[in-house]
N, C-alpha and C positions, 0 to 999 in steps of 0.2 A: 350451928352457922357461921360461929363465931373468925372461921378462917375465910369466910367465902366473901371477897370482897367483887361487889357489882357497880361499875360506873354508871350515873346518871346523866347524859349531856343533856345541857340545858337546866340543869337543876331550880333555877330560878321561878321556872315555866309555871302556870295552875296545874297543868296534869301532872310534868314530872314533882313539884312537892307533892304531889298526892302519892306518887309513885314510890316517894325517898321512905313516907309514912308507913307503907305498906311492907315495902323491904325491911327495917330496921323493925317496925312489931313484930316481923316473921324472924329477926334475930341476925342476918346480915349484915357486914359491913358496909356502909356505903358510902362512896367518893361520887360529888357532883362537880360538874366545871361549870364556871362561871365565865364570861367576858373580860371581868376585872373584879380584884380581890376584893373591891370596896362591898362589892353586891352577899359575900358571906355571910356576914356577921347578923343582914335581916333576914336568910332564908334560914339559918341557926336559930336564932330566937322562934321565927315560927314553926318549925317541925319540935322546939322544946316542948312545944307546947301539947303535941301528940305520941312524942316516941323518945324513947330514953337516945340522946343523940352524941353517945358517948363514941359511938362505933360513926360517926358521921365526920366526914375531910373533905375538903374541898384544893382544886388547884385550878389555874388559869388557864383557860384555851378557846379558842376564838374561830368556828368553821369556817371563817376564810381566810386562815394561814394556819401553819403547821406546827409552830410553836409550843409548845407545853403540850402536842396529842399523845408523844411517846411515854413522859413523864406519867401524864393520865393513866395507861393503860398501865405501866406496871403493875404484876400484881393482881390483875383484876380476870376474876372468872367469866363474869355476862358482863355487856352492853346491855342499856335501856338508851336507844339513842333518842331521844325526844326532841332535841333541837332542830330548828325550822324554823323560817321566817313567817308570819304570819301578818298579813298588812290588811288594816281597817278600811282602806280604800284600793281599786286596783291599780297597778302603776301602770305609767302609761307607758311603757317598754317592759311587755313578760318580762324579757333575759335579766331583770332588774331582780325578779323574785325566782325565776326559775335556775339558775345561774350558780348563787348560791345552795338553794336546796340539793341540786345535786350533786356540784360539786362538796359541798360540806359532808356528804353522806359518804359519795367513795375517800374522801380525806379518812374520816374516824374507821371505815373500815380496812383502810391502809393501815394505819396505825394498830388495828384488833389484830390486823394478821400478823403485821412485823412482831408480835407482842404475845404470839401464839394464844389472844386467848379466844375461850372454847364457846360460848354462844355470844350469839348477837340478836336484840330484837328491837328493832326499826321503829318508830311509830307513825305510819302513813296514815289514813282518813278514806270515807267510804267518798268522798268527791275522786278520790280511787278507783272507785267502780263505777258509778249511774250514770255520768253525765256523757253528752256526745251522742246520744239516742234517739234524744227525741222523744214522741211518742212510739216509735216503733217497735218498743222492747218489749217480749210477749214475754208473758209469768214473773215472778221474781228474782229480786238479782241474789247473786249468794256470791259466795269467797272466789267459785269461778270468773267472774265477770269485773271486764276492765272499763276504764273511762277510756273512750277515743277522742286522743287528743288532736285530733285532726276536723275535726267537726268544729262546725263554725258555732258562735256564740259561748265557746269552752271558755273557764276563767282562768286567768293567768296562775292565780291557787292551785288550781284542779289541775294543769296541765303539771306543775312545779311540784306537788304531792305522785302524782302517775306514772311522770318520769323519775323521779327520786328513788318511789320505788321499785320500778323496772332496773333504774341504772344497779339499783343494790345486789336484783336476784342476780343477775347476767353477772356484777364483780364477784358475787360466790361461786357461782356455778364453774365458774371461768378458772377463778384465782385462787382460791380457798373453799374448795368444795367438802375438805372437814369441818368447819365450822358451821355449827348449829344454828341457821337463819330461819325468823317468825317474821311477820309482821304484823299488827294491832293496825288495824282501820277503824278508826271512831266514829258515829256519827256527831253532830252539834253536840258540845259537854257542854251537862248541864250539872247541876252536884253544887256544893256547899263551898265558898271560896276559905279558905286557912288564914288568909289575908288578904291587907286594901292591894295588893300587886294586882288586880283581878286579871288584866291581860285580854285579847282580842276577843276572848271568848266567852266572856261575858256581856261582850258590848249591848249584845241583840235583847237581853234581858232588863238592863239599866235601860236601854233607848224606848222600851216599854212603860218602864215603870214608870220614866221621868214622863210619858205620853208623847211621845215626838211622832208618833204614828196613829194617824186617826181611826184607821183599820187593818182588820188583817188581807194582804193580800192570797189568793188559790194557793199557796205552796206548801209541797209534799217535803218534809224535813225528818229523815233519819237522827234522833237524839240517843240520849248516852247519859247516865250518873256517870262522874269522876270518880268517885268510888268502886265501882264496877269497871272500869277504863283501868286503873291503876293494878285492880285484882287480877284483871287478863292480862297484862306486861308482867306480872308473877308469875303467873301462871303458864303462860309463854316461854319463860326463863327454863321453867321448871320440865316442861312439856317433854315425854316420852315418844312423842310424834315423830313423825321423819321430819329432817330439816326441809324448808318452805313452807310451814304451814302460814297459811294468812288467816287471820281471824278479825272478823266483821263485830266489830263490839257496838254493839245497838239494841235498843230495847225493841226498837220498829220504828217507819218512817209514820211521824203524824202530822197532821193539815197543820196551819199556825195559829188558824183560832182553837182547835181541838189542844192545844200550846198553850195558849195563854188562857183556857179559862179556868184549869186547876188554879192556876196563880192569882187568879183575882179570888174566887172562891174559897181560896186556903187565906191569904191575907188581907180578904174585906176591903175596908175604907182606906187601908195602906196601899192597894193595888186600885186605886180608883181609876188612874189615867191608862190600866194598862187595856185595850182595844179588844174588844173580841164580835164586832162585829165584821159580816165578809166585805172587802171591794171589790166591786167588779171588775173585771179582767179589763176592760177601756179605758176606768178609771186608772186606775195603776202607769198602763202605758203611758196615759198623756200626762200622768207625774214625770215619767221616765225623761219625757222630752226634756224636760227641763233644770231633772235630779239624775245626774253621774250613779247616783249610790244607787240608784234605782235598778238600771238598766243591764245588770246581771240578770236578774230575778226573770225577768220577762219573759224569756223563750221556754222557762220552765212553768207557769203558771198552767195551774189544771193538770198537771202530769202529776199522779200519782208511784211515788216510789214503794213500789213492795221489796219488802228486805226478807229473805228467808237464813238466817244463819244457825240455820239448826247444824250445821257441822261445827260451827265454833261451841256454838252451848254444850256437844254432846264434848267434842274432842276435849275443852276445857273443864266441863264438870260443873257448868257455873250455871245462873238463870239471870237476867238483870232485870235492875229496878225499873218500874213503869214509869214514864213521863209525869205523871200524876204525883210522884214522890220526888223527883228528883227536878222539876221544875220549881216549884214553890219552896225547893231547896235552897237553890240558886237564890231566887228570888229574896227569901229571908233573909240569905248570907250579904248580899247589898247593903239592905237596908240596918243590918245591925253592925255593919261594919261603917255606915256612913256615908258609903258610897253612891247610893241613892235616898236622899229626903225621902222622910217619911211622909204617906200624902195627908194624914191626920194632923202633921204640925207646918203645913205649906202654909 
């Protein structure tokens, strides 16, 4: 693998750092994009604790501008495109999120095409699969399902991931059909953090550890361990399956309270503020009148999202860690890194 270079866009991100570890441990050369060169040293230090970083390099490139991308693609065999905006709150103007997600993906694809890159794996999401159908969807969601971006109540983030993935697939089909393309669509990404740059995906668990929520809304959430997401990216990059693969990276969907219980059981007193009592829907709806952050979840209260990703498991030859392992692993790392104060020391 010494001569095979893989570009990881947005390498400073939570998932991207795990992808870098996975590739470095398998002998790949890894080049990571950072928006500013100053981030490279911190990422290198983090990765050095888990892999040999002698085959790691960085290049400055931003999703919203062209400079740097041609250099980033030189000598690259494959791309893992992970860079994408992920908001802590829904923007007032959804275009603020959708435009950079779509335009940034196409910018990276154009650069990959120009450089003759052979393989391209895009990080999408299960939010590009399961939303906009209300309670009308029959059966489990599979790799063939798509979020309806025209449906009411679909969030800007779900639209951005859906439209970015559709734009990528259309670009590959029309302009570079020789490029081997696949998407990995993770659920809520849990599992251990590698450093204190937690990012948005850990915010929910951190908030629960801090006692932000008095109870659990009746929400069904597809979840996955970050280590499995990284493995799925590598396997999608290496897959002999036909181009166009869509891989649902999830161990399944669980109710919010079922996600919280193993965290509380595993961490004991340190998770004393974690909620496990289910809140009635009317109370969540009442709170949403005054709390803008709660409003996006209201349409999905009580809807069970069943997932059938047997095609993904069979094609990639992998099984996914259960939430009973990945949830406590994230909570433990948040406490270990000091991002949430230990309940016993409060």
